[in-house]
C-alpha positions in Angstrom: 148.8 81.0 180.5 146.9 78.6 182.8 145.9 75.3 181.4 143.9 72.4 182.9 143.1 68.8 182.1 140.2 68.7 184.5 137.7 68.3 181.7 140.0 66.6 179.2 138.5 63.4 177.7 141.3 62.6 175.4 141.8 58.8 175.0 138.3 58.0 176.5 135.6 56.2 174.6 132.0 57.2 175.2 128.9 55.3 174.1 125.8 57.5 173.9 122.4 56.0 173.1 119.8 58.1 171.3 122.5 60.4 170.0 121.4 61.4 166.6 119.3 64.4 167.8 118.2 66.4 170.8 120.0 66.0 174.1 121.9 62.9 173.1 123.3 64.6 170.0 124.4 67.7 172.1 126.1 65.5 174.6 127.9 63.4 172.0 129.2 66.5 170.2 130.5 68.1 173.4 132.2 64.9 174.7 133.9 64.7 171.3 135.0 68.3 171.5 136.6 67.6 174.8 138.6 64.8 173.2 136.5 61.6 173.6 135.9 59.1 170.8 132.1 58.8 170.7 129.8 56.1 169.5 126.7 57.6 167.8 123.8 55.2 168.1 120.1 55.1 167.4 117.7 52.9 165.4 118.3 54.8 162.1 121.6 53.9 160.5 121.7 56.7 157.9 121.2 59.3 160.7 124.0 57.8 162.8 126.3 57.9 159.8 125.4 61.6 159.1 126.0 62.7 162.7 129.3 60.8 163.0 130.5 62.3 159.7 129.5 65.8 160.8 131.4 65.4 164.1 134.5 64.0 162.4 134.4 66.9 159.9 134.2 69.5 162.7 137.0 67.8 164.7 139.4 67.1 161.8 142.9 67.0 163.2 141.8 67.1 166.8 141.7 64.3 169.3 138.0 63.5 169.3 136.2 61.4 166.8 132.9 59.6 166.1 131.8 56.2 164.8 128.4 55.1 163.9 126.9 51.9 165.4 123.1 51.8 164.9 121.1 49.7 167.4 117.6 49.1 168.7 118.1 49.0 172.4 114.7 47.4 173.1 116.3 44.0 172.9 119.1 42.5 174.9 120.7 41.0 171.8 120.9 44.4 170.1 122.5 45.9 173.2 125.0 43.1 173.4 125.9 43.7 169.7 126.2 47.5 170.3 128.6 47.0 173.2 130.6 44.3 171.3 131.0 46.4 168.2 132.0 49.4 170.3 134.8 47.4 172.0 135.9 45.9 168.7 136.1 49.3 167.0 137.4 51.5 169.8 139.0 49.1 172.3 136.6 49.6 175.3 134.0 51.8 176.9 135.1 54.4 179.5 131.9 56.5 179.5 128.3 55.2 179.1 125.5 57.7 178.5 122.0 56.1 178.6 120.0 58.7 176.9 117.5 56.8 174.6 113.9 56.7 175.9 110.4 56.2 174.6 107.0 57.5 175.5 104.3 55.9 173.3 101.4 57.0 175.6 100.0 60.4 176.5 97.0 60.5 178.9 95.6 59.0 182.0 97.1 55.7 183.3 93.6 54.5 183.5 93.6 54.3 179.7 97.2 53.0 179.4 97.5 49.8 177.4 99.7 47.1 178.9 101.7 47.0 175.7 102.6 50.7 176.0 103.5 50.4 179.7 105.7 47.4 179.0 107.5 49.2 176.2 108.2 52.2 178.4 109.6 50.1 181.2 111.6 47.9 178.8 113.3 50.7 176.9 113.6 53.3 179.7 114.7 51.1 182.5 115.6 47.5 181.4 117.9 48.7 178.6 119.8 51.0 180.9 120.2 48.0 183.3 121.4 45.8 180.5 123.9 48.4 179.2 125.3 49.0 182.6 125.8 45.4 183.4 127.6 44.9 180.1 130.1 47.7 180.6 130.7 47.4 184.3 133.0 44.4 184.4 135.7 46.2 182.4 135.2 49.5 184.2 135.7 47.7 187.5 138.7 45.9 186.2 140.3 49.2 185.1 139.1 50.9 188.4 137.7 53.7 186.4 134.5 54.5 184.6 131.5 56.9 184.4 127.9 55.9 183.7 125.4 58.7 183.1 121.6 58.0 182.9 119.4 60.8 181.5 116.3 60.8 183.6 113.8 63.7 183.9 112.2 66.0 186.3 109.2 63.8 185.6 110.9 61.3 187.9 110.5 63.7 190.8 106.8 64.4 190.6 103.5 63.1 189.3 101.9 64.0 186.0 98.3 63.5 184.8 99.3 62.7 181.2 102.8 61.1 181.4 102.4 58.8 184.4 104.1 55.7 183.0 107.0 57.8 181.6 107.5 59.5 185.0 107.4 56.1 186.7 110.2 54.9 184.5 112.3 58.0 185.1 111.9 57.7 188.9 113.1 54.1 188.6 116.1 55.3 186.7 117.1 57.5 189.6 117.0 54.5 192.0 119.0 52.5 189.4 121.6 55.2 189.6 121.8 55.0 193.4 122.1 51.3 193.4 124.7 51.1 190.7 126.7 53.8 192.5 126.5 51.9 195.8 127.5 48.6 194.3 130.4 49.8 192.1 131.9 52.8 194.0 134.7 50.8 195.6 136.0 50.1 192.1 136.0 53.8 191.3 133.1 53.5 188.9 130.8 56.6 189.2 127.1 56.5 188.3 125.0 59.7 188.1 121.8 61.0 186.6 120.9 64.1 184.7 117.2 65.2 185.0 116.3 67.8 182.3 113.2 69.9 182.6 111.3 71.1 179.5 113.8 71.1 176.6 113.2 72.0 173.0 113.5 68.5 171.5 111.3 66.5 169.1 110.6 64.1 172.0 108.9 66.9 174.0 107.3 68.7 171.0 103.8 68.2 172.4 104.7 70.3 175.4 106.3 73.3 173.6 105.0 73.4 170.0 101.9 75.5 170.9 103.0 79.0 172.0 100.1 79.4 174.5 100.9 76.0 176.1 104.6 76.9 176.3 103.9 80.3 177.8 101.7 78.7 180.5 104.2 76.0 181.2 107.1 78.4 181.7 105.2 81.3 183.3 106.4 80.6 186.9 109.8 79.2 186.1 112.6 81.4 187.4 114.3 81.6 184.0 110.9 81.9 182.3 111.9 79.9 179.1 112.3 76.5 177.6 115.8 74.9 177.6 117.9 74.1 174.6 119.6 70.7 174.1 123.1 72.2 174.3 122.4 73.4 177.8 122.6 69.7 179.0 126.0 69.1 177.4 128.1 70.8 180.1 126.9 68.7 183.0 127.5 65.6 180.9 131.1 66.7 180.3 131.5 67.3 184.0 130.2 63.9 184.9 132.3 62.1 182.3 135.5 63.8 183.3 138.0 63.9 186.1 136.3 67.0 187.3 133.6 64.8 188.9 136.0 62.3 190.5 134.2 62.6 193.9 130.7 62.6 192.5 128.5 59.5 192.4 124.9 58.5 193.0 123.6 61.9 192.4 120.8 63.5 190.3 121.6 66.8 188.6 118.4 68.7 187.8 118.7 71.0 184.8 115.3 72.6 184.5 115.5 76.4 184.5 114.4 76.3 188.1 111.0 74.8 187.5 111.2 72.3 190.4 111.9 75.0 193.0 108.7 76.9 192.4 
């Protein structure tokens, strides 16, 4: 029997923001299944508790586990508390997955209120910067760490209804490149995942109507919408020793939509 530890995350601690549903939840579940202790975090405490409990129930007797630490990442103080509580409860952070994002505006940028634009930039970019800067010192000291930022194919092209969101996701890709450049000599790897259209509540406006969905996926090579679990595998790769020579990259998982 051939065995491998290439994707083994036993003994690792992973903090995943926005991990009570959708892509973040799928990533948290799969990291835990591969042995990591995961922190479930979103704004809603009861949901965090439920998700953590479900993961612990599934993995009873196995290496992985989950703890609940609710936080609103729109403020630097809450992010500091989230990191501090994670370290206090689990001893450190080996893997950071910046998944939480907002998009309070849908329409032309000509009609975009300043308050909405500021919120998008603050949550989708600044919070990722704050989180990274809080976990990086210890990762550099240990000469090991993986930071994963969930961006979007929207960061690769323009959009007539999601302009501000796409701008924030493009900025996340540059944040990844800069963090990878600045921290690579300390063996800290930083990468991005850019999902296409995935069946999440966040993207509901783009897939809920069957006609809209059919039109949106008509020319895609796989011809369908993605499911949240289909993002989990690439996250395990980027979190594990399997990706030890991978940094500063953007992994597009979109059913081929961007090649058409």
